[in-house]
Z-matrix of the N, CA and C atoms (Angstrom, degrees):
N
C 1 1.501
C 2 1.546 1 106.44
N 3 1.309 2 115.17 1 131.15
C 4 1.453 3 121.56 2 178.28
C 5 1.527 4 108.86 3 -82.39
N 6 1.322 5 112.20 4 143.24
C 7 1.511 6 119.84 5 178.22
C 8 1.476 7 110.56 6 -119.26
N 9 1.316 8 118.02 7 132.16
C 10 1.483 9 125.07 8 178.85
C 11 1.518 10 106.85 9 -124.48
N 12 1.319 11 114.23 10 134.67
C 13 1.499 12 117.34 11 173.78
C 14 1.455 13 110.41 12 -114.47
N 15 1.312 14 115.56 13 139.58
C 16 1.473 15 123.64 14 -175.98
C 17 1.482 16 109.05 15 -149.38
N 18 1.325 17 118.09 16 114.82
C 19 1.456 18 123.77 17 179.60
C 20 1.450 19 115.27 18 44.73
N 21 1.370 20 116.99 19 51.96
C 22 1.485 21 121.96 20 179.36
C 23 1.478 22 116.61 21 78.98
N 24 1.288 23 120.78 22 -4.49
C 25 1.392 24 124.48 23 176.26
C 26 1.562 25 112.08 24 -99.55
N 27 1.290 26 116.50 25 146.83
C 28 1.511 27 118.69 26 174.48
C 29 1.520 28 107.47 27 -116.42
N 30 1.285 29 113.14 28 132.46
C 31 1.496 30 121.31 29 178.35
C 32 1.530 31 106.06 30 -119.85
N 33 1.374 32 112.89 31 125.01
C 34 1.445 33 118.87 32 177.12
C 35 1.549 34 109.38 33 -100.93
N 36 1.331 35 116.75 34 129.08
C 37 1.433 36 120.58 35 -178.69
C 38 1.522 37 105.78 36 -116.36
N 39 1.337 38 118.82 37 138.45
C 40 1.437 39 120.08 38 179.30
C 41 1.464 40 112.69 39 -65.24
N 42 1.282 41 118.54 40 148.74
C 43 1.468 42 124.70 41 179.37
C 44 1.524 43 109.55 42 -70.94
N 45 1.264 44 118.26 43 163.48
C 46 1.431 45 122.66 44 176.71
C 47 1.476 46 111.56 45 -60.36
N 48 1.357 47 114.53 46 -38.81
C 49 1.478 48 121.24 47 176.30
C 50 1.564 49 109.96 48 -56.84
N 51 1.312 50 116.44 49 -47.39
C 52 1.465 51 120.47 50 -177.55
C 53 1.508 52 111.56 51 -65.37
N 54 1.317 53 115.99 52 -42.39
C 55 1.498 54 117.74 53 177.57
C 56 1.477 55 110.02 54 -61.30
N 57 1.370 56 120.68 55 -42.87
C 58 1.443 57 122.98 56 -177.60
C 59 1.523 58 107.72 57 -66.27
N 60 1.288 59 117.89 58 -37.49
C 61 1.522 60 120.32 59 178.20
C 62 1.521 61 111.36 60 -62.62
N 63 1.312 62 116.80 61 -42.01
C 64 1.442 63 121.43 62 -179.77
C 65 1.569 64 108.36 63 -64.54
N 66 1.333 65 116.15 64 -43.14
C 67 1.478 66 117.84 65 -177.04
C 68 1.592 67 107.69 66 -68.79
N 69 1.285 68 116.77 67 -37.31
C 70 1.540 69 120.49 68 177.80
C 71 1.523 70 105.70 69 -65.11
N 72 1.306 71 120.07 70 -41.72
C 73 1.459 72 120.99 71 177.03
C 74 1.485 73 114.95 72 -56.96
N 75 1.358 74 115.55 73 -45.34
C 76 1.441 75 120.99 74 179.32
C 77 1.562 76 111.43 75 -68.07
N 78 1.328 77 119.43 76 -40.80
C 79 1.469 78 121.72 77 178.46
C 80 1.460 79 108.47 78 -66.07
N 81 1.322 80 123.43 79 -41.97
C 82 1.425 81 124.65 80 -179.41
C 83 1.538 82 109.76 81 -68.66
N 84 1.292 83 117.72 82 -39.46
C 85 1.481 84 120.36 83 177.05
C 86 1.547 85 110.57 84 -63.22
N 87 1.344 86 117.55 85 -44.34
C 88 1.408 87 119.31 86 177.82
C 89 1.508 88 114.37 87 -61.23
N 90 1.337 89 114.74 88 -43.99
C 91 1.490 90 119.31 89 175.28
C 92 1.508 91 112.88 90 -61.61
N 93 1.341 92 114.87 91 -41.57
C 94 1.426 93 120.86 92 179.41
C 95 1.548 94 112.05 93 -64.16
N 96 1.295 95 115.87 94 -43.34
C 97 1.499 96 119.65 95 176.86
C 98 1.515 97 110.41 96 -61.25
N 99 1.258 98 118.80 97 -44.51
C 100 1.457 99 122.31 98 179.59
C 101 1.496 100 110.60 99 -62.82
N 102 1.343 101 118.31 100 -43.44
C 103 1.466 102 120.45 101 177.36
C 104 1.550 103 109.84 102 -64.50
N 105 1.262 104 120.44 103 -44.80
C 106 1.472 105 120.90 104 178.00
C 107 1.551 106 112.44 105 -59.90
N 108 1.338 107 115.49 106 -40.67
C 109 1.427 108 118.73 107 176.58
C 110 1.517 109 113.19 108 -65.81
N 111 1.281 110 116.04 109 -39.06
C 112 1.520 111 120.26 110 177.13
C 113 1.539 112 108.58 111 -61.29
N 114 1.273 113 116.54 112 -41.59
C 115 1.504 114 120.53 113 178.87
C 116 1.543 115 109.97 114 -60.97
N 117 1.337 116 114.92 115 -44.58
C 118 1.473 117 119.50 116 179.69
C 119 1.534 118 107.20 117 -60.67
N 120 1.240 119 119.43 118 -47.96
C 121 1.538 120 124.85 119 -177.21
C 122 1.558 121 106.65 120 -61.54
N 123 1.296 122 121.59 121 -44.35
C 124 1.416 123 120.42 122 -176.41
C 125 1.548 124 109.63 123 -69.94
N 126 1.293 125 118.27 124 -38.97
C 127 1.432 126 122.33 125 175.48
C 128 1.443 127 114.50 126 -58.69
N 129 1.339 128 112.43 127 -44.59
C 130 1.515 129 119.58 128 -178.96
C 131 1.507 130 112.31 129 -69.58
N 132 1.350 131 114.44 130 -51.34
C 133 1.490 132 119.98 131 -167.88
C 134 1.578 133 111.53 132 -88.74
N 135 1.221 134 118.13 133 -36.32
C 136 1.489 135 120.64 134 -173.21
C 137 1.572 136 113.55 135 -99.56
N 138 1.322 137 114.53 136 -38.82
C 139 1.426 138 120.34 137 -178.05
C 140 1.474 139 115.18 138 -92.82
N 141 1.329 140 116.95 139 -14.76
C 142 1.479 141 124.11 140 -178.40
C 143 1.508 142 116.46 141 66.31
N 144 1.317 143 115.38 142 26.48
C 145 1.479 144 119.60 143 174.83
C 146 1.481 145 112.03 144 -72.70
N 147 1.299 146 118.01 145 156.84
C 148 1.456 147 121.04 146 176.32
C 149 1.568 148 110.07 147 -68.87
N 150 1.344 149 112.79 148 161.76
C 151 1.443 150 115.09 149 176.32
C 152 1.528 151 116.40 150 -56.21
N 153 1.382 152 113.53 151 -38.31
C 154 1.491 153 115.88 152 177.01
C 155 1.457 154 113.76 153 -68.22
N 156 1.316 155 119.71 154 -44.06
C 157 1.502 156 123.58 155 173.47
C 158 1.518 157 112.97 156 -60.44
N 159 1.360 158 116.13 157 -41.03
C 160 1.416 159 117.60 158 178.70
C 161 1.517 160 111.36 159 -66.89
N 162 1.325 161 118.45 160 -39.43
C 163 1.475 162 121.79 161 175.92
C 164 1.506 163 110.99 162 -59.75
N 165 1.314 164 115.99 163 -46.64
C 166 1.532 165 121.98 164 -178.20
C 167 1.520 166 107.37 165 -62.33
N 168 1.282 167 118.46 166 -40.99
C 169 1.521 168 122.60 167 176.98
C 170 1.504 169 112.59 168 -61.11
N 171 1.353 170 114.34 169 -42.56
C 172 1.504 171 119.51 170 179.97
C 173 1.534 172 109.79 171 -68.05
N 174 1.324 173 117.88 172 -37.16
C 175 1.501 174 125.28 173 179.19
C 176 1.531 175 105.89 174 -63.51
N 177 1.361 176 116.85 175 -49.07
C 178 1.488 177 118.69 176 -174.15
C 179 1.489 178 109.19 177 -62.58
N 180 1.324 179 115.77 178 -49.41
C 181 1.511 180 119.34 179 -179.09
C 182 1.559 181 110.03 180 -62.33
N 183 1.323 182 116.55 181 -39.48
C 184 1.433 183 122.46 182 175.19
C 185 1.552 184 113.23 183 -59.78
N 186 1.306 185 114.41 184 -43.54
C 187 1.467 186 117.74 185 -179.79
C 188 1.473 187 113.17 186 -63.21
N 189 1.363 188 114.46 187 -46.16
C 190 1.507 189 121.05 188 -179.22
C 191 1.536 190 110.59 189 -67.48
N 192 1.326 191 114.71 190 -46.89
C 193 1.572 192 116.63 191 -179.44
C 194 1.504 193 110.27 192 -68.81
N 195 1.377 194 117.46 193 -36.78
C 196 1.491 195 118.44 194 -178.44
C 197 1.553 196 108.96 195 -64.31
N 198 1.404 197 115.64 196 -40.28
C 199 1.398 198 115.73 197 -179.63
C 200 1.576 199 111.88 198 -65.22
N 201 1.413 200 113.92 199 -42.81
C 202 1.452 201 114.86 200 -178.93
C 203 1.493 202 113.30 201 -69.80
N 204 1.358 203 119.88 202 -34.76
C 205 1.392 204 120.97 203 178.67
C 206 1.522 205 112.46 204 -66.38
N 207 1.292 206 113.45 205 -43.40
C 208 1.489 207 117.23 206 -175.31
C 209 1.554 208 107.87 207 -71.80
N 210 1.345 209 115.64 208 -38.17
C 211 1.471 210 118.11 209 -179.25
C 212 1.563 211 110.51 210 -62.13
N 213 1.314 212 119.07 211 -49.00
C 214 1.405 213 123.17 212 -176.31
C 215 1.510 214 116.71 213 -84.13
N 216 1.354 215 115.33 214 -41.15
C 217 1.465 216 118.70 215 -170.23
C 218 1.539 217 111.71 216 -96.46
N 219 1.374 218 113.55 217 -52.05
C 220 1.480 219 116.49 218 -173.66
C 221 1.504 220 111.14 219 -71.46
N 222 1.342 221 115.22 220 -58.18
C 223 1.469 222 120.08 221 -172.62
C 224 1.480 223 116.20 222 -97.71
N 225 1.360 224 115.09 223 -10.09
C 226 1.487 225 121.58 224 179.01
C 227 1.564 226 111.55 225 46.28
N 228 1.360 227 110.77 226 56.46
C 229 1.429 228 118.42 227 -171.35
C 230 1.551 229 108.60 228 -107.39
N 231 1.316 230 115.04 229 152.87
C 232 1.408 231 121.27 230 173.32
C 233 1.550 232 112.58 231 -110.52
N 234 1.333 233 115.56 232 23.37
C 235 1.479 234 120.30 233 179.48
C 236 1.508 235 110.03 234 -53.83
N 237 1.338 236 116.40 235 132.39
C 238 1.477 237 118.50 236 176.18
C 239 1.521 238 111.19 237 -60.06
N 240 1.333 239 116.28 238 140.23
C 241 1.446 240 122.04 239 178.37
C 242 1.538 241 114.66 240 -55.51
N 243 1.284 242 114.95 241 -38.93
C 244 1.507 243 119.53 242 179.26
C 245 1.518 244 112.36 243 -58.17
N 246 1.296 245 118.56 244 -27.86
C 247 1.439 246 123.49 245 175.83
C 248 1.535 247 113.15 246 -95.31
N 249 1.327 248 115.58 247 -43.85
C 250 1.448 249 121.05 248 -175.56
C 251 1.505 250 114.54 249 -67.67
N 252 1.271 251 119.52 250 -47.01
C 253 1.500 252 122.65 251 -176.73
C 254 1.469 253 111.61 252 -59.49
N 255 1.349 254 123.13 253 -56.09
C 256 1.451 255 121.14 254 178.42
C 257 1.562 256 116.29 255 -61.11
N 258 1.325 257 111.51 256 -35.44
C 259 1.501 258 116.29 257 177.27
C 260 1.579 259 112.46 258 -67.86
N 261 1.328 260 112.82 259 -35.27
C 262 1.461 261 117.26 260 177.07
C 263 1.506 262 108.88 261 -70.14
N 264 1.252 263 120.36 262 -38.17
C 265 1.434 264 124.70 263 177.26
C 266 1.535 265 108.90 264 -55.03
N 267 1.351 266 115.79 265 -48.49
C 268 1.451 267 120.76 266 -179.35
C 269 1.560 268 110.72 267 -64.17
N 270 1.298 269 116.46 268 -39.51
C 271 1.480 270 121.25 269 176.74
C 272 1.506 271 112.12 270 -59.21
N 273 1.361 272 115.55 271 -48.35
C 274 1.464 273 121.44 272 -177.86
C 275 1.542 274 109.53 273 -64.80
N 276 1.315 275 115.72 274 -39.11
C 277 1.469 276 119.85 275 179.04
C 278 1.565 277 111.56 276 -63.83
N 279 1.356 278 114.59 277 -45.85
C 280 1.392 279 117.78 278 175.20
C 281 1.511 280 115.63 279 -60.58
N 282 1.364 281 114.67 280 -41.38
C 283 1.495 282 121.66 281 177.53
C 284 1.539 283 108.92 282 -62.31
N 285 1.388 284 118.49 283 -39.22
C 286 1.374 285 119.00 284 178.70
C 287 1.544 286 113.18 285 -66.00
N 288 1.327 287 116.70 286 -42.40
C 289 1.432 288 121.33 287 177.40
C 290 1.556 289 110.84 288 -60.51
N 291 1.345 290 118.62 289 -42.80
C 292 1.446 291 123.31 290 176.34
C 293 1.519 292 111.90 291 -62.80
N 294 1.361 293 114.32 292 -39.84
C 295 1.495 294 120.44 293 178.07
C 296 1.562 295 109.46 294 -60.24
N 297 1.339 296 115.00 295 -49.09
C 298 1.462 297 119.28 296 -179.05
C 299 1.488 298 112.55 297 -65.11
N 300 1.324 299 117.23 298 -40.70
C 301 1.453 300 119.62 299 -179.68
C 302 1.522 301 113.46 300 -63.82
N 303 1.363 302 113.42 301 -45.98
C 304 1.474 303 119.54 302 176.73
C 305 1.536 304 110.85 303 -60.45
N 306 1.340 305 115.19 304 -44.41
C 307 1.499 306 117.33 305 177.49
C 308 1.524 307 113.02 306 -59.43
N 309 1.292 308 117.34 307 -50.14
C 310 1.484 309 119.68 308 177.91
C 311 1.484 310 112.54 309 -60.61
N 312 1.329 311 118.48 310 -42.93
C 313 1.514 312 122.45 311 179.57
C 314 1.513 313 111.01 312 -59.86
N 315 1.335 314 115.50 313 -44.54
C 316 1.456 315 118.42 314 -173.81
C 317 1.566 316 109.87 315 -75.81
N 318 1.362 317 116.61 316 -35.42
C 319 1.434 318 118.41 317 177.73
C 320 1.555 319 110.96 318 -67.84
N 321 1.375 320 112.72 319 -37.61
C 322 1.480 321 114.74 320 175.25
C 323 1.530 322 115.87 321 -64.42
N 324 1.320 323 114.60 322 -24.05
C 325 1.478 324 118.04 323 178.00
C 326 1.534 325 112.85 324 -91.65
N 327 1.366 326 114.09 325 8.90
C 328 1.472 327 117.67 326 176.44
C 329 1.455 328 117.61 327 86.68
N 330 1.317 329 118.87 328 7.18
C 331 1.374 330 120.60 329 177.03
C 332 1.538 331 110.67 330 -70.54
N 333 1.345 332 116.84 331 146.97
C 334 1.515 333 120.60 332 -173.11
C 335 1.535 334 106.29 333 -66.25
N 336 1.371 335 114.11 334 152.73
C 337 1.444 336 118.87 335 -177.89
C 338 1.507 337 115.24 336 -58.22
N 339 1.331 338 116.02 337 -41.02
C 340 1.518 339 117.06 338 -176.26
C 341 1.582 340 108.89 339 -71.38
N 342 1.301 341 115.84 340 -42.80
C 343 1.463 342 118.66 341 175.74
C 344 1.500 343 111.10 342 -58.25
N 345 1.237 344 116.16 343 -49.86
C 346 1.459 345 121.36 344 -178.52
C 347 1.450 346 111.65 345 -60.30
N 348 1.338 347 121.95 346 -40.49
C 349 1.405 348 127.48 347 177.99
C 350 1.528 349 111.66 348 -63.48
N 351 1.358 350 112.78 349 -45.30
C 352 1.538 351 118.94 350 178.99
C 353 1.587 352 109.26 351 -60.51
N 354 1.371 353 116.34 352 -43.44
C 355 1.482 354 119.16 353 -177.61
C 356 1.555 355 108.44 354 -69.78
N 357 1.305 356 115.13 355 -38.68
C 358 1.482 357 116.16 356 178.68
C 359 1.525 358 112.42 357 -64.10
N 360 1.348 359 115.90 358 -40.00
C 361 1.486 360 119.91 359 176.87
C 362 1.574 361 109.26 360 -64.04
N 363 1.331 362 117.90 361 -38.95
C 364 1.450 363 121.99 362 178.55
C 365 1.563 364 108.51 363 -63.35
N 366 1.289 365 116.31 364 -42.03
C 367 1.486 366 118.24 365 177.26
C 368 1.562 367 109.91 366 -62.59
N 369 1.259 368 117.97 367 -43.18
C 370 1.447 369 124.49 368 179.90
C 371 1.553 370 109.59 369 -56.65
N 372 1.352 371 114.44 370 -46.31
C 373 1.430 372 121.99 371 -177.75
C 374 1.534 373 110.30 372 -62.83
N 375 1.340 374 112.89 373 -49.26
C 376 1.524 375 119.04 374 -176.90
C 377 1.546 376 110.40 375 -61.32
N 378 1.373 377 115.47 376 -40.93
C 379 1.470 378 116.84 377 -178.14
C 380 1.466 379 112.38 378 -73.68
N 381 1.353 380 117.85 379 -43.30
C 382 1.444 381 116.87 380 179.65
C 383 1.489 382 114.71 381 -68.28
N 384 1.349 383 117.10 382 -35.56
C 385 1.478 384 119.31 383 173.90
C 386 1.487 385 113.02 384 -58.58
N 387 1.365 386 115.19 385 -52.60
C 388 1.436 387 122.67 386 -173.74
C 389 1.591 388 109.51 387 -65.20
N 390 1.369 389 116.75 388 -41.31
C 391 1.442 390 119.82 389 179.71
C 392 1.527 391 109.92 390 -72.74
N 393 1.284 392 118.71 391 -36.66
C 394 1.424 393 123.15 392 179.82
C 395 1.483 394 109.88 393 -60.90
N 396 1.337 395 116.44 394 -50.61
C 397 1.437 396 123.70 395 -179.14
C 398 1.527 397 111.78 396 -61.08
N 399 1.340 398 112.03 397 -43.03
C 400 1.515 399 119.35 398 -176.05
C 401 1.544 400 112.87 399 -75.56
N 402 1.322 401 116.13 400 -44.79
C 403 1.464 402 118.18 401 -170.05
C 404 1.485 403 118.02 402 -111.89
N 405 1.293 404 117.64 403 -31.03
C 406 1.478 405 119.76 404 -178.16
C 407 1.491 406 110.59 405 -90.40
N 408 1.293 407 122.19 406 -55.28
C 409 1.456 408 123.94 407 -171.43
C 410 1.507 409 112.05 408 -111.40
N 411 1.259 410 119.71 409 25.37
C 412 1.473 411 122.19 410 -174.04
C 413 1.593 412 110.94 411 -59.12
N 414 1.249 413 109.09 412 143.34
C 415 1.479 414 118.28 413 -176.47
C 416 1.564 415 107.97 414 -66.42
N 417 1.331 416 115.83 415 129.55
C 418 1.501 417 117.29 416 176.55
C 419 1.531 418 105.26 417 -80.23
N 420 1.348 419 114.47 418 133.59
C 421 1.434 420 120.86 419 -179.26
C 422 1.513 421 110.59 420 -111.89
């Protein structure tokens, strides 16, 4: 992280590596979301599964592909799967709880559904990125 001082203030700017990692995280997340949605559509329309079973299938594929994409592409980690997969599951679960809590909180305060959903998704992304970087794919030193 770059540090700049100006008239007694310190401003920290993210490094180029950090910016690239965030962009890769967003790209991998978008691709993963699209893949999960495609699985849901195939399960619903071609396999005749119920909406609930289709949704569960999409989440399972999304969980596995999200882990793999972030491991190889976003964080370029060599974390062993026996540690990474269960830790990633915890991160996704915590992110989901944060998402739901933010959504309920904002809806309860009269925020429109679409804006509340967008902010809840942003909270999910921030939490899962931070936790993934810190706990799942942390750099070995």
